[in-house]
C-alpha angles and dihedrals in degrees: 000000000000100000115122109229125218124259116270149186124248111250095179137341144192139185117237112221098164106044132175112281092259090064101038093115092054099053132152097046135149129243126184143185106234131195107229120195109254094356104071120222126341133183109236141173117245117221125198120359117023116255132218132222110282096024122128119245134193128214114256111170146304124271116189087344090303115126113239124204137185133206107279112262093031105124099191098105123181124243090207122107121176095351 
């Protein structure tokens, strides 16, 4: 997956404290359901600062084929794609 996804708005979010074994070292981390213009809702991983419901997010990269987003305006983009 190399397609850049559109910006979105957080519909709901949660913080994962007990992840699958593969992601133990990354916990806690945030996931969200995001409204994407023209694509409906998608479940995404949030990188960087936690986001709140109603906040805008911007596509960053893919990790294990999961789309990752950051709070809009955050300029620290990842170089990782499909880690």
